[in-house]
C-alpha positions in Angstrom: 57.7 135.3 62.3 59.8 131.9 62.4 58.6 128.1 60.8 61.1 125.6 62.1 59.9 122.5 60.1 57.5 122.9 57.1 55.7 119.5 56.6 56.3 120.5 52.9 60.2 121.0 52.7 59.6 123.4 49.8 57.2 125.8 51.4 59.1 127.5 53.8 56.2 129.4 55.2 54.6 125.9 56.4 51.2 126.4 54.2 50.3 129.4 55.3 51.7 132.1 53.4 53.3 135.2 54.0 51.4 137.6 56.3 49.5 140.5 55.2 51.3 144.0 56.4 49.5 146.9 56.8 50.3 150.4 57.9 47.6 153.0 59.6 49.1 156.5 59.5 47.9 159.4 61.9 45.9 161.1 59.1 43.6 157.6 59.3 44.9 156.4 55.9 46.2 152.8 55.7 48.6 151.5 53.0 49.5 148.0 52.4 53.1 146.6 52.3 53.9 144.4 49.6 55.7 141.0 50.6 59.5 140.5 49.5 59.2 138.5 46.4 62.3 136.3 47.3 63.3 135.2 51.0 66.6 136.9 51.8 68.7 137.5 54.9 68.9 141.0 56.5 72.6 142.2 57.6 70.8 144.7 59.9 70.0 142.2 62.3 73.8 140.9 62.5 74.2 144.6 63.8 71.3 144.7 66.0 72.8 141.6 67.9 76.2 142.8 68.2 75.2 146.2 69.9 72.7 144.6 72.0 73.1 141.1 72.5 74.5 139.2 75.5 78.7 139.1 76.2 80.5 136.4 74.8 83.5 136.2 77.4 82.4 133.3 79.5 85.1 130.6 79.4 84.1 126.8 78.7 83.9 124.9 81.5 86.2 121.2 82.0 83.3 119.4 81.0 80.7 120.4 78.2 77.7 121.8 81.1 74.1 122.7 79.5 72.7 125.6 81.4 69.5 127.7 81.1 71.2 131.1 80.1 70.1 134.2 82.1 69.7 136.3 79.2 68.4 134.9 75.8 67.2 137.8 74.2 69.5 137.4 71.0 68.1 133.6 70.7 64.4 134.6 70.2 63.3 133.2 73.2 59.7 133.3 74.1 57.4 132.0 76.4 56.9 129.1 74.3 60.3 128.4 73.3 63.7 128.3 75.5 67.7 127.1 75.5 69.8 125.4 77.2 73.2 126.2 76.4 76.7 125.1 76.9 80.2 126.6 75.7 82.8 124.2 74.2 86.2 124.7 73.4 87.6 123.0 70.7 90.8 120.7 70.7 92.3 119.0 68.0 91.8 115.1 68.1 88.9 115.4 70.4 85.2 115.5 70.1 82.0 116.5 72.0 79.6 113.9 73.2 76.2 114.5 74.4 73.7 111.8 75.6 70.1 112.4 77.3 66.7 110.8 77.2 64.6 112.6 74.0 61.3 114.0 74.8 58.4 112.8 72.8 57.0 115.1 69.9 54.4 115.1 67.1 56.5 114.0 63.6 54.4 115.9 61.3 56.5 114.9 58.3 55.7 111.5 59.4 51.9 111.5 59.7 51.6 112.5 63.5 48.7 115.3 64.2 50.3 118.3 64.9 48.0 117.9 68.4 49.1 114.4 69.1 49.6 113.9 72.5 53.2 114.2 73.3 55.3 116.2 76.0 57.0 118.9 73.5 55.7 120.4 70.3 59.4 120.5 69.0 63.2 120.1 70.1 66.6 120.4 68.4 70.0 120.7 69.3 72.4 123.2 67.1 76.0 124.1 66.9 76.7 128.0 67.0 79.7 130.4 67.4 80.1 131.5 70.3 81.0 134.9 69.0 77.9 137.8 68.0 75.8 137.5 65.8 75.9 133.6 67.4 76.4 132.3 63.6 74.4 128.8 63.6 76.6 126.2 61.9 74.6 122.8 62.1 71.3 121.9 63.6 69.4 118.7 64.1 65.6 119.1 64.5 63.7 116.3 66.4 63.0 114.2 63.5 66.3 114.6 62.0 67.6 113.2 65.5 68.6 109.2 65.9 66.4 108.0 69.0 67.3 104.7 70.3 64.4 102.1 71.0 64.3 103.0 74.7 63.9 107.1 73.6 67.8 107.9 74.1 69.8 110.0 71.9 73.4 110.8 71.4 75.0 113.7 69.7 78.8 113.7 68.4 80.0 117.3 67.7 83.4 117.5 65.6 85.0 118.8 62.8 84.4 116.7 59.5 88.5 116.0 60.0 87.7 114.6 63.6 84.5 112.5 62.6 84.7 109.5 64.3 83.9 106.8 61.9 80.9 105.7 63.8 79.8 108.7 64.3 76.4 108.1 61.9 72.9 106.9 61.9 73.8 103.4 61.3 75.3 103.5 65.4 72.2 105.7 66.5 74.4 108.4 66.2 73.8 112.1 65.5 76.5 114.0 63.9 76.9 118.0 63.9 79.6 119.9 62.2 81.4 122.0 64.8 82.4 124.7 62.2 84.9 127.4 62.9 87.4 126.5 65.4 89.1 130.1 66.1 86.3 130.9 68.4 84.4 128.8 71.0 81.4 126.9 70.3 78.1 127.2 71.8 75.9 124.2 71.8 71.9 125.3 71.9 69.2 122.7 73.1 65.5 124.1 72.4 62.1 123.1 73.5 59.1 124.2 72.3 55.5 124.6 73.8 56.0 121.5 76.4 52.5 119.7 77.9 51.9 121.2 81.5 52.4 117.5 82.7 56.0 117.5 81.4 58.0 118.7 84.4 61.3 117.8 83.4 61.4 120.9 80.0 63.5 123.5 79.7 61.2 125.8 80.9 61.2 123.9 84.5 65.1 125.0 85.0 65.4 128.4 86.8 67.7 131.1 84.4 71.3 130.4 85.3 70.8 127.2 86.7 72.1 123.6 85.5 69.6 121.6 83.4 70.6 118.6 85.7 68.6 120.9 88.3 65.4 119.8 87.4 65.5 117.8 84.1 66.3 114.2 85.3 67.2 111.7 82.7 66.0 114.3 80.5 68.8 116.9 80.8 72.0 116.7 78.3 75.1 115.5 79.5 78.4 116.2 77.7 81.8 115.3 77.8 85.1 115.8 75.8 86.4 112.5 74.3 89.3 111.4 72.0 88.2 110.4 68.5 90.1 107.5 68.7 88.3 106.6 72.1 85.0 106.5 71.1 85.5 104.9 67.6 86.8 102.2 70.0 83.7 102.0 72.4 81.5 104.6 71.7 79.6 107.0 74.2 79.9 104.3 76.7 84.0 104.4 76.4 83.7 108.1 76.7 81.9 107.6 80.2 78.3 108.5 79.2 76.2 105.7 80.2 
């Protein structure tokens, strides 16, 4: 069970509570399983990912290229929730800049109805480690992403030390922490429950193919860029319109 963004940030169950679990035994008896008193992590999950997760031996590309992975079992994808990924390599003094058209979504924390007309129910961008168990470093959900009046987003991914001075909300930029630099990183974009009329969703990308194959302006486009270059002229100076 996963809750992405509860309307009440203090209720991680999303207002529905924890599920009631019962076990039916072979002899016909039924017993209830008590809910956990505290929300804690389970280290056994990392062990399972280590055993069965896809390999992490693909090299970074010269340009950060978003593709729909062939295997997403360790990312918990399902028919309603799919991913794009881009493997990136840390280089001191450089950042990764990602731009694209943002799909519309219901911002329920701002009062939108859950089923209000939108292209997707939810989307996000995250930075992860490209090493099992693919530890998450930083994420920006749809409502946390800076979106310009013409519907575009700009992400800058860097270490705190290499964060450009203009990589912030005042300049329409969403900054994400790179995390550990001793391993390659993997950027993950997620789309959930696209409207059937939204032909440019991640679900339309064939597994193993780049996002640009079918997503048009909604495909995230990434470049490596010197921190000083971004500070001088933003994404345009780095070659992204």
